[in-house]
C-alpha positions as CSV (number, residue, x, y, z in Angstrom):
1,S,-44.2,5.0,-18.4
2,G,-42.7,1.6,-19.1
3,L,-40.0,1.7,-16.4
4,H,-42.4,2.7,-13.7
5,F,-44.8,-0.1,-14.7
6,A,-41.8,-2.6,-14.8
7,L,-40.7,-1.6,-11.3
8,Q,-44.2,-2.0,-9.9
9,S,-44.3,-5.6,-11.1
10,F,-41.4,-6.6,-8.8
11,P,-42.2,-7.5,-5.2
12,P,-41.1,-4.7,-2.8
13,L,-38.8,-7.0,-0.8
14,L,-36.9,-7.9,-4.0
15,L,-36.4,-4.2,-4.8
16,S,-35.3,-3.5,-1.2
17,G,-32.8,-6.4,-1.4
18,L,-31.5,-5.3,-4.8
19,R,-31.1,-1.7,-3.5
20,N,-29.1,-3.0,-0.4
21,L,-27.0,-5.3,-2.6
22,L,-26.1,-2.5,-5.0
23,G,-25.4,-0.2,-2.0
24,G,-23.0,-2.7,-0.6
25,I,-21.3,-3.2,-3.9
26,G,-21.0,0.6,-4.2
27,L,-19.4,0.9,-0.7
28,F,-16.9,-1.9,-1.6
29,I,-15.9,-0.2,-4.8
30,F,-15.6,3.2,-3.0
31,A,-13.4,1.6,-0.4
32,A,-11.2,0.0,-3.1
33,I,-10.9,3.5,-4.8
34,R,-9.9,5.1,-1.4
35,L,-7.3,2.3,-0.7
36,T,-5.7,2.3,-4.1
37,P,-3.3,5.3,-3.4
38,V,-2.1,3.6,-0.2
39,Y,-1.2,0.4,-2.0
40,M,0.4,2.3,-4.9
41,E,2.6,4.1,-2.4
42,Y,3.5,0.7,-0.8
43,M,4.5,-0.6,-4.3
44,N,6.8,2.5,-4.6
45,V,8.4,1.7,-1.2
46,V,9.0,-1.9,-2.3
47,K,10.5,-0.7,-5.6
48,A,12.8,1.6,-3.6
49,L,13.9,-1.1,-1.3
50,E,14.6,-3.5,-4.2
51,S,16.7,-0.8,-5.8
52,L,19.1,-1.0,-2.8
53,K,20.2,-4.4,-4.1
54,Q,22.2,-2.6,-6.9
55,E,23.8,-0.3,-4.4
56,A,24.7,-3.0,-1.8
57,G,28.3,-3.3,-3.1
58,A,31.5,-2.4,-1.3
59,G,31.2,0.7,0.9
60,A,27.4,0.7,1.1
61,N,26.3,1.8,4.5
62,V,23.2,3.0,6.3
63,Q,23.7,6.6,5.1
64,S,24.1,5.7,1.5
65,F,20.9,3.5,1.7
66,Q,19.1,6.5,3.2
67,R,20.3,8.8,0.5
68,T,19.1,6.4,-2.2
69,L,15.7,5.9,-0.5
70,E,15.3,9.7,0.0
71,R,15.8,10.2,-3.8
72,H,13.3,7.4,-4.6
73,F,10.7,8.6,-2.0
74,E,10.9,12.2,-3.3
75,I,10.5,11.1,-7.0
76,D,7.7,8.7,-6.2
77,D,6.0,11.1,-3.7
78,V,6.1,8.7,-0.7
79,K,4.8,10.4,2.4
80,S,3.8,7.6,4.8
81,I,7.4,6.7,5.7
82,T,10.8,8.4,5.6
83,P,14.2,6.9,4.9
84,K,15.1,7.3,8.6
85,D,12.3,4.9,9.4
86,I,13.9,2.1,7.4
87,E,15.7,-0.4,9.6
88,V,19.0,-1.8,8.3
89,S,20.3,-5.0,9.9
90,H,23.5,-6.9,9.4
91,D,23.4,-10.6,10.3
92,G,26.7,-12.3,9.5
93,G,27.2,-11.7,5.8
94,T,23.7,-10.7,5.1
95,T,22.4,-7.1,5.0
96,S,18.6,-6.6,5.1
97,V,16.4,-3.5,5.0
98,R,13.0,-3.5,6.6
99,A,10.1,-1.0,6.1
100,T,7.4,-1.2,8.8
101,Y,4.8,1.5,8.8
102,D,1.0,2.3,8.9
103,A,-0.8,4.3,6.3
104,Y,-4.1,6.0,6.7
105,A,-6.8,6.2,4.0
106,P,-9.9,8.3,4.7
107,F,-13.2,6.7,3.8
108,I,-16.5,8.4,4.7
109,A,-16.8,11.3,7.2
110,N,-14.8,10.3,10.3
111,V,-14.3,6.7,9.2
112,G,-11.0,5.6,7.6
113,F,-8.7,2.7,7.1
114,I,-5.4,2.1,8.7
115,V,-3.2,-0.3,6.7
116,H,-0.1,-1.9,8.2
117,F,2.8,-2.7,5.9
118,D,5.9,-4.7,6.7
119,K,8.4,-5.5,4.0
120,T,12.0,-6.9,4.4
121,V,14.4,-7.1,1.5
122,T,17.8,-8.8,1.6
123,V,20.1,-6.4,-0.2
124,A,23.5,-8.1,0.2
125,G,24.9,-11.5,1.3
126,A,23.7,-15.0,1.1
127,S,20.4,-15.5,-0.8
128,G,18.1,-18.2,0.4
129,P,15.7,-20.3,-1.6
């Protein structure tokens, strides 16, 4: 057959290198596929934190922030962090919320990825440049 003859005309080292290159590219693509849900969830967390800016008016407190985040996390199916894990800090006239968490993405067999996320959003007060 034509393909068999064409493959025989390549040096064995070239075929071995090509096979290794394609295998490496395949592993990279598989890793990206496995990490995609983790980063999608992070984007949902950031979106939820950003939504707190609208609620940061008069009377907003930690409990109201947690209720808002709980609604967003339930709708967006966020599982790696809970509203109680969100830190709310007041510094002068500025209120900030911070989400710091690790998310796990399985890869192959007993190998996986742990991704650390840390996002702070100023929800009320002075805004810097």
